[in-house]
HTML snippet that shows the backbone in 3Dmol.js (N, CA, C, O; Angstrom):
<script src="https://3Dmol.org/build/3Dmol-min.js"></script>
<div id="view" style="width:600px;height:400px;position:relative"></div>
<script>
const pdb = `
ATOM      1  N   UNK A   1     -19.319  11.267  10.932  1.00  0.00           N
ATOM      2  CA  UNK A   1     -18.006  11.736  10.866  1.00  0.00           C
ATOM      3  C   UNK A   1     -17.258  10.460  11.048  1.00  0.00           C
ATOM      4  O   UNK A   1     -17.521   9.671  11.955  1.00  0.00           O
ATOM      5  N   UNK A   2     -16.312  10.275  10.158  1.00  0.00           N
ATOM      6  CA  UNK A   2     -15.423   9.098  10.196  1.00  0.00           C
ATOM      7  C   UNK A   2     -14.093   9.521  10.961  1.00  0.00           C
ATOM      8  O   UNK A   2     -13.652  10.669  10.905  1.00  0.00           O
ATOM      9  N   UNK A   3     -13.547   8.582  11.617  1.00  0.00           N
ATOM     10  CA  UNK A   3     -12.234   8.809  12.229  1.00  0.00           C
ATOM     11  C   UNK A   3     -11.357   7.510  12.219  1.00  0.00           C
ATOM     12  O   UNK A   3     -11.770   6.441  11.769  1.00  0.00           O
ATOM     13  N   UNK A   4     -10.175   7.686  12.726  1.00  0.00           N
ATOM     14  CA  UNK A   4      -9.357   6.595  12.818  1.00  0.00           C
ATOM     15  C   UNK A   4      -8.780   6.200  11.262  1.00  0.00           C
ATOM     16  O   UNK A   4      -8.321   6.986  10.433  1.00  0.00           O
ATOM     17  N   UNK A   5      -8.954   4.725  11.138  1.00  0.00           N
ATOM     18  CA  UNK A   5      -8.501   4.293   9.857  1.00  0.00           C
ATOM     19  C   UNK A   5      -9.454   4.603   8.682  1.00  0.00           C
ATOM     20  O   UNK A   5      -9.089   4.501   7.511  1.00  0.00           O
ATOM     21  N   UNK A   6     -10.669   4.979   9.046  1.00  0.00           N
ATOM     22  CA  UNK A   6     -11.811   5.425   8.057  1.00  0.00           C
ATOM     23  C   UNK A   6     -11.673   6.741   7.574  1.00  0.00           C
ATOM     24  O   UNK A   6     -12.443   7.150   6.705  1.00  0.00           O
ATOM     25  N   UNK A   7     -10.689   7.524   8.086  1.00  0.00           N
ATOM     26  CA  UNK A   7     -10.724   8.979   7.774  1.00  0.00           C
ATOM     27  C   UNK A   7      -9.977   9.167   6.417  1.00  0.00           C
ATOM     28  O   UNK A   7      -8.932   8.573   6.153  1.00  0.00           O
ATOM     29  N   UNK A   8     -10.539   9.959   5.660  1.00  0.00           N
ATOM     30  CA  UNK A   8      -9.764  10.555   4.369  1.00  0.00           C
ATOM     31  C   UNK A   8      -9.505   9.325   3.509  1.00  0.00           C
ATOM     32  O   UNK A   8      -8.424   9.268   2.922  1.00  0.00           O
ATOM     33  N   UNK A   9     -10.346   8.376   3.379  1.00  0.00           N
ATOM     34  CA  UNK A   9     -10.176   7.086   2.551  1.00  0.00           C
ATOM     35  C   UNK A   9     -10.220   7.602   1.049  1.00  0.00           C
ATOM     36  O   UNK A   9     -11.039   8.435   0.660  1.00  0.00           O
ATOM     37  N   UNK A  10      -9.406   7.108   0.376  1.00  0.00           N
ATOM     38  CA  UNK A  10      -9.392   7.174  -1.125  1.00  0.00           C
ATOM     39  C   UNK A  10     -10.690   6.595  -1.773  1.00  0.00           C
ATOM     40  O   UNK A  10     -11.173   5.604  -1.226  1.00  0.00           O
ATOM     41  N   UNK A  11     -11.276   7.078  -2.821  1.00  0.00           N
ATOM     42  CA  UNK A  11     -12.559   6.720  -3.329  1.00  0.00           C
ATOM     43  C   UNK A  11     -12.239   5.752  -4.350  1.00  0.00           C
ATOM     44  O   UNK A  11     -11.804   6.198  -5.411  1.00  0.00           O
ATOM     45  N   UNK A  12     -12.381   4.470  -4.214  1.00  0.00           N
ATOM     46  CA  UNK A  12     -12.157   3.462  -5.348  1.00  0.00           C
ATOM     47  C   UNK A  12     -13.687   2.978  -5.705  1.00  0.00           C
ATOM     48  O   UNK A  12     -13.846   1.958  -6.375  1.00  0.00           O
ATOM     49  N   UNK A  13     -14.617   3.616  -5.312  1.00  0.00           N
ATOM     50  CA  UNK A  13     -15.909   3.024  -5.639  1.00  0.00           C
ATOM     51  C   UNK A  13     -16.574   2.241  -4.534  1.00  0.00           C
ATOM     52  O   UNK A  13     -17.789   2.069  -4.448  1.00  0.00           O
ATOM     53  N   UNK A  14     -15.726   1.815  -3.756  1.00  0.00           N
ATOM     54  CA  UNK A  14     -16.266   0.932  -2.569  1.00  0.00           C
ATOM     55  C   UNK A  14     -15.323   1.176  -1.355  1.00  0.00           C
ATOM     56  O   UNK A  14     -14.131   0.868  -1.350  1.00  0.00           O
ATOM     57  N   UNK A  15     -16.010   1.780  -0.297  1.00  0.00           N
ATOM     58  CA  UNK A  15     -15.388   2.134   0.804  1.00  0.00           C
ATOM     59  C   UNK A  15     -14.842   0.929   1.609  1.00  0.00           C
ATOM     60  O   UNK A  15     -13.865   1.075   2.343  1.00  0.00           O
ATOM     61  N   UNK A  16     -15.480  -0.281   1.471  1.00  0.00           N
ATOM     62  CA  UNK A  16     -14.874  -1.410   2.129  1.00  0.00           C
ATOM     63  C   UNK A  16     -13.491  -1.766   1.542  1.00  0.00           C
ATOM     64  O   UNK A  16     -12.571  -2.111   2.283  1.00  0.00           O
ATOM     65  N   UNK A  17     -13.362  -1.682   0.281  1.00  0.00           N
ATOM     66  CA  UNK A  17     -12.125  -1.941  -0.501  1.00  0.00           C
ATOM     67  C   UNK A  17     -11.033  -1.067  -0.136  1.00  0.00           C
ATOM     68  O   UNK A  17      -9.887  -1.455   0.094  1.00  0.00           O
ATOM     69  N   UNK A  18     -11.472   0.241  -0.088  1.00  0.00           N
ATOM     70  CA  UNK A  18     -10.494   1.296   0.349  1.00  0.00           C
ATOM     71  C   UNK A  18      -9.924   1.040   1.748  1.00  0.00           C
ATOM     72  O   UNK A  18      -8.715   1.144   1.956  1.00  0.00           O
ATOM     73  N   UNK A  19     -10.717   0.736   2.620  1.00  0.00           N
ATOM     74  CA  UNK A  19     -10.298   0.319   4.067  1.00  0.00           C
ATOM     75  C   UNK A  19      -9.465  -0.945   4.023  1.00  0.00           C
ATOM     76  O   UNK A  19      -8.473  -1.032   4.747  1.00  0.00           O
ATOM     77  N   UNK A  20      -9.856  -2.045   3.115  1.00  0.00           N
ATOM     78  CA  UNK A  20      -8.951  -3.147   3.148  1.00  0.00           C
ATOM     79  C   UNK A  20      -7.512  -2.785   2.672  1.00  0.00           C
ATOM     80  O   UNK A  20      -6.536  -3.261   3.251  1.00  0.00           O
ATOM     81  N   UNK A  21      -7.393  -1.952   1.631  1.00  0.00           N
ATOM     82  CA  UNK A  21      -6.060  -1.633   1.042  1.00  0.00           C
ATOM     83  C   UNK A  21      -5.240  -0.911   2.124  1.00  0.00           C
ATOM     84  O   UNK A  21      -4.032  -1.106   2.255  1.00  0.00           O
ATOM     85  N   UNK A  22      -6.047   0.046   2.997  1.00  0.00           N
ATOM     86  CA  UNK A  22      -5.279   0.788   4.029  1.00  0.00           C
ATOM     87  C   UNK A  22      -4.699  -0.143   5.080  1.00  0.00           C
ATOM     88  O   UNK A  22      -3.576  -0.044   5.575  1.00  0.00           O
ATOM     89  N   UNK A  23      -5.579  -1.023   5.341  1.00  0.00           N
ATOM     90  CA  UNK A  23      -5.172  -2.010   6.488  1.00  0.00           C
ATOM     91  C   UNK A  23      -4.101  -3.003   5.969  1.00  0.00           C
ATOM     92  O   UNK A  23      -3.264  -3.437   6.759  1.00  0.00           O
ATOM     93  N   UNK A  24      -4.100  -3.382   4.649  1.00  0.00           N
ATOM     94  CA  UNK A  24      -3.107  -4.250   4.162  1.00  0.00           C
ATOM     95  C   UNK A  24      -1.822  -3.499   3.948  1.00  0.00           C
ATOM     96  O   UNK A  24      -0.807  -4.189   4.042  1.00  0.00           O
ATOM     97  N   UNK A  25      -1.643  -2.058   3.645  1.00  0.00           N
ATOM     98  CA  UNK A  25      -0.480  -1.536   3.528  1.00  0.00           C
ATOM     99  C   UNK A  25       0.218  -1.410   4.947  1.00  0.00           C
ATOM    100  O   UNK A  25       1.428  -1.508   5.150  1.00  0.00           O
ATOM    101  N   UNK A  26      -0.875  -1.150   5.989  1.00  0.00           N
ATOM    102  CA  UNK A  26      -0.347  -0.856   7.298  1.00  0.00           C
ATOM    103  C   UNK A  26       0.194  -2.235   7.855  1.00  0.00           C
ATOM    104  O   UNK A  26       1.266  -2.206   8.460  1.00  0.00           O
ATOM    105  N   UNK A  27      -0.376  -3.276   7.719  1.00  0.00           N
ATOM    106  CA  UNK A  27       0.141  -4.622   8.095  1.00  0.00           C
ATOM    107  C   UNK A  27       1.362  -4.967   7.413  1.00  0.00           C
ATOM    108  O   UNK A  27       2.253  -5.579   8.003  1.00  0.00           O
ATOM    109  N   UNK A  28       1.467  -4.595   6.146  1.00  0.00           N
ATOM    110  CA  UNK A  28       2.747  -4.855   5.485  1.00  0.00           C
ATOM    111  C   UNK A  28       3.989  -4.194   6.173  1.00  0.00           C
ATOM    112  O   UNK A  28       5.090  -4.740   6.092  1.00  0.00           O
ATOM    113  N   UNK A  29       3.818  -3.045   6.834  1.00  0.00           N
ATOM    114  CA  UNK A  29       4.792  -2.298   7.545  1.00  0.00           C
ATOM    115  C   UNK A  29       5.094  -3.203   8.871  1.00  0.00           C
ATOM    116  O   UNK A  29       6.101  -3.071   9.567  1.00  0.00           O
ATOM    117  N   UNK A  30       4.231  -3.978   9.057  1.00  0.00           N
ATOM    118  CA  UNK A  30       4.709  -4.917  10.456  1.00  0.00           C
ATOM    119  C   UNK A  30       3.915  -4.515  11.685  1.00  0.00           C
ATOM    120  O   UNK A  30       4.383  -4.659  12.814  1.00  0.00           O
ATOM    121  N   UNK A  31       2.735  -4.020  11.459  1.00  0.00           N
ATOM    122  CA  UNK A  31       1.745  -3.641  12.531  1.00  0.00           C
ATOM    123  C   UNK A  31       0.797  -4.763  12.721  1.00  0.00           C
ATOM    124  O   UNK A  31       0.283  -5.238  11.708  1.00  0.00           O
ATOM    125  N   UNK A  32       0.475  -5.284  13.962  1.00  0.00           N
ATOM    126  CA  UNK A  32      -0.462  -6.115  14.130  1.00  0.00           C
ATOM    127  C   UNK A  32      -1.886  -5.646  14.250  1.00  0.00           C
ATOM    128  O   UNK A  32      -2.069  -4.431  14.177  1.00  0.00           O
ATOM    129  N   UNK A  33      -2.948  -6.460  14.428  1.00  0.00           N
ATOM    130  CA  UNK A  33      -4.224  -6.090  14.516  1.00  0.00           C
ATOM    131  C   UNK A  33      -4.457  -5.323  16.083  1.00  0.00           C
ATOM    132  O   UNK A  33      -5.282  -4.448  16.343  1.00  0.00           O
ATOM    133  N   UNK A  34      -3.647  -5.832  16.834  1.00  0.00           N
ATOM    134  CA  UNK A  34      -3.656  -5.227  18.210  1.00  0.00           C
ATOM    135  C   UNK A  34      -3.143  -3.822  18.200  1.00  0.00           C
ATOM    136  O   UNK A  34      -3.661  -2.938  18.881  1.00  0.00           O
ATOM    137  N   UNK A  35      -2.113  -3.633  17.415  1.00  0.00           N
ATOM    138  CA  UNK A  35      -1.466  -2.375  17.247  1.00  0.00           C
ATOM    139  C   UNK A  35      -2.672  -1.242  16.468  1.00  0.00           C
ATOM    140  O   UNK A  35      -2.826  -0.049  16.732  1.00  0.00           O
ATOM    141  N   UNK A  36      -3.263  -1.902  15.666  1.00  0.00           N
ATOM    142  CA  UNK A  36      -4.307  -1.044  14.870  1.00  0.00           C
ATOM    143  C   UNK A  36      -5.422  -0.555  15.923  1.00  0.00           C
ATOM    144  O   UNK A  36      -5.928   0.559  15.792  1.00  0.00           O
ATOM    145  N   UNK A  37      -5.743  -1.307  16.838  1.00  0.00           N
ATOM    146  CA  UNK A  37      -6.872  -0.984  17.749  1.00  0.00           C
ATOM    147  C   UNK A  37      -6.567   0.197  18.685  1.00  0.00           C
ATOM    148  O   UNK A  37      -7.414   0.971  19.131  1.00  0.00           O
ATOM    149  N   UNK A  38      -5.191   0.233  18.933  1.00  0.00           N
ATOM    150  CA  UNK A  38      -4.682   1.190  20.022  1.00  0.00           C
ATOM    151  C   UNK A  38      -4.749   2.648  19.445  1.00  0.00           C
ATOM    152  O   UNK A  38      -4.602   2.747  18.227  1.00  0.00           O
ATOM    153  N   UNK A  39      -4.950   3.774  20.165  1.00  0.00           N
ATOM    154  CA  UNK A  39      -4.701   4.973  19.632  1.00  0.00           C
ATOM    155  C   UNK A  39      -3.364   5.315  19.272  1.00  0.00           C
ATOM    156  O   UNK A  39      -2.405   4.665  19.688  1.00  0.00           O
ATOM    157  N   UNK A  40      -3.241   6.405  18.440  1.00  0.00           N
ATOM    158  CA  UNK A  40      -1.818   6.801  17.886  1.00  0.00           C
ATOM    159  C   UNK A  40      -1.535   8.021  18.644  1.00  0.00           C
ATOM    160  O   UNK A  40      -2.451   8.841  18.706  1.00  0.00           O
ATOM    161  N   UNK A  41      -0.479   8.276  19.207  1.00  0.00           N
ATOM    162  CA  UNK A  41      -0.107   9.451  20.067  1.00  0.00           C
ATOM    163  C   UNK A  41       1.173   9.980  19.497  1.00  0.00           C
ATOM    164  O   UNK A  41       2.142   9.231  19.375  1.00  0.00           O
ATOM    165  N   UNK A  42       1.214  11.131  19.174  1.00  0.00           N
ATOM    166  CA  UNK A  42       2.376  11.825  18.601  1.00  0.00           C
ATOM    167  C   UNK A  42       2.988  12.923  19.577  1.00  0.00           C
ATOM    168  O   UNK A  42       2.238  13.661  20.216  1.00  0.00           O
ATOM    169  N   UNK A  43       4.277  13.004  19.668  1.00  0.00           N
ATOM    170  CA  UNK A  43       4.812  13.914  20.424  1.00  0.00           C
ATOM    171  C   UNK A  43       5.778  14.768  19.539  1.00  0.00           C
ATOM    172  O   UNK A  43       6.638  14.361  18.758  1.00  0.00           O
ATOM    173  N   UNK A  44       5.411  16.107  19.864  1.00  0.00           N
ATOM    174  CA  UNK A  44       6.201  17.167  19.035  1.00  0.00           C
ATOM    175  C   UNK A  44       7.110  17.873  19.910  1.00  0.00           C
ATOM    176  O   UNK A  44       6.755  18.038  21.077  1.00  0.00           O
ATOM    177  N   UNK A  45       8.358  18.367  19.480  1.00  0.00           N
ATOM    178  CA  UNK A  45       9.224  19.236  20.001  1.00  0.00           C
ATOM    179  C   UNK A  45       9.387  20.303  19.367  1.00  0.00           C
ATOM    180  O   UNK A  45       9.813  20.247  18.213  1.00  0.00           O
ATOM    181  N   UNK A  46       9.076  21.577  19.995  1.00  0.00           N
ATOM    182  CA  UNK A  46       9.102  22.869  19.226  1.00  0.00           C
ATOM    183  C   UNK A  46      10.405  23.779  19.543  1.00  0.00           C
ATOM    184  O   UNK A  46      10.460  25.000  19.399  1.00  0.00           O
ATOM    185  N   UNK A  47      11.346  23.012  19.963  1.00  0.00           N
ATOM    186  CA  UNK A  47      12.609  23.758  20.399  1.00  0.00           C
ATOM    187  C   UNK A  47      13.296  24.164  19.134  1.00  0.00           C
ATOM    188  O   UNK A  47      13.444  23.349  18.223  1.00  0.00           O
ATOM    189  N   UNK A  48      13.754  25.493  19.044  1.00  0.00           N
ATOM    190  CA  UNK A  48      14.467  25.987  18.169  1.00  0.00           C
ATOM    191  C   UNK A  48      15.367  27.083  18.726  1.00  0.00           C
ATOM    192  O   UNK A  48      14.936  27.738  19.676  1.00  0.00           O
ATOM    193  N   UNK A  49      16.591  27.353  18.225  1.00  0.00           N
ATOM    194  CA  UNK A  49      17.425  28.290  18.617  1.00  0.00           C
ATOM    195  C   UNK A  49      17.237  29.640  17.820  1.00  0.00           C
ATOM    196  O   UNK A  49      17.812  30.663  18.190  1.00  0.00           O
ATOM    197  N   UNK A  50      16.389  29.609  16.682  1.00  0.00           N
ATOM    198  CA  UNK A  50      16.051  30.763  15.915  1.00  0.00           C
ATOM    199  C   UNK A  50      15.064  31.679  16.659  1.00  0.00           C
ATOM    200  O   UNK A  50      15.149  32.907  16.652  1.00  0.00           O
ATOM    201  N   UNK A  51      14.121  30.968  17.302  1.00  0.00           N
ATOM    202  CA  UNK A  51      12.952  31.744  17.966  1.00  0.00           C
ATOM    203  C   UNK A  51      13.204  31.880  19.440  1.00  0.00           C
ATOM    204  O   UNK A  51      13.280  30.862  20.128  1.00  0.00           O
ATOM    205  N   UNK A  52      13.334  33.029  19.947  1.00  0.00           N
ATOM    206  CA  UNK A  52      13.905  33.153  21.457  1.00  0.00           C
ATOM    207  C   UNK A  52      12.787  32.728  22.311  1.00  0.00           C
ATOM    208  O   UNK A  52      13.059  32.600  23.504  1.00  0.00           O
ATOM    209  N   UNK A  53      11.339  32.436  21.861  1.00  0.00           N
ATOM    210  CA  UNK A  53      10.357  32.219  22.893  1.00  0.00           C
ATOM    211  C   UNK A  53      10.454  30.665  23.038  1.00  0.00           C
ATOM    212  O   UNK A  53       9.820  30.139  23.952  1.00  0.00           O
ATOM    213  N   UNK A  54      11.101  30.007  22.315  1.00  0.00           N
ATOM    214  CA  UNK A  54      11.206  28.542  22.482  1.00  0.00           C
ATOM    215  C   UNK A  54      12.587  28.055  23.202  1.00  0.00           C
ATOM    216  O   UNK A  54      12.792  26.874  23.481  1.00  0.00           O
ATOM    217  N   UNK A  55      13.452  29.048  23.452  1.00  0.00           N
ATOM    218  CA  UNK A  55      14.840  28.814  23.849  1.00  0.00           C
ATOM    219  C   UNK A  55      14.763  28.124  25.241  1.00  0.00           C
ATOM    220  O   UNK A  55      15.719  27.429  25.586  1.00  0.00           O
ATOM    221  N   UNK A  56      13.695  28.267  26.059  1.00  0.00           N
ATOM    222  CA  UNK A  56      13.592  27.554  27.307  1.00  0.00           C
ATOM    223  C   UNK A  56      13.356  26.203  27.329  1.00  0.00           C
ATOM    224  O   UNK A  56      13.475  25.550  28.365  1.00  0.00           O
ATOM    225  N   UNK A  57      12.997  25.674  26.165  1.00  0.00           N
ATOM    226  CA  UNK A  57      12.623  24.242  25.947  1.00  0.00           C
ATOM    227  C   UNK A  57      13.896  23.595  25.598  1.00  0.00           C
ATOM    228  O   UNK A  57      14.351  23.953  24.511  1.00  0.00           O
ATOM    229  N   UNK A  58      14.517  22.811  26.192  1.00  0.00           N
ATOM    230  CA  UNK A  58      15.635  22.017  25.935  1.00  0.00           C
ATOM    231  C   UNK A  58      15.295  20.889  24.665  1.00  0.00           C
ATOM    232  O   UNK A  58      14.159  20.435  24.526  1.00  0.00           O
ATOM    233  N   UNK A  59      16.244  20.572  23.919  1.00  0.00           N
ATOM    234  CA  UNK A  59      16.053  19.532  22.923  1.00  0.00           C
ATOM    235  C   UNK A  59      16.203  18.255  23.365  1.00  0.00           C
ATOM    236  O   UNK A  59      16.058  17.311  22.587  1.00  0.00           O
TER     237      UNK A  59
END
`;
const viewer = $3Dmol.createViewer("view");
viewer.addModel(pdb, "pdb");
viewer.setStyle({}, {cartoon: {color: "spectrum"}});
viewer.zoomTo();
viewer.render();
</script>
């Protein structure tokens, strides 16, 4: 099972080349090698005024 940067790679016939392209695009956005080694954490906010069940969560 692959995870991290190796997850869902596009198949160009060579997995190493696909991983190289992915890292190249990420580095072009300004991320360093150190940033690529750290885990990615996402925070979601489910607040909505439409659904009363989430009205207790402030935005």
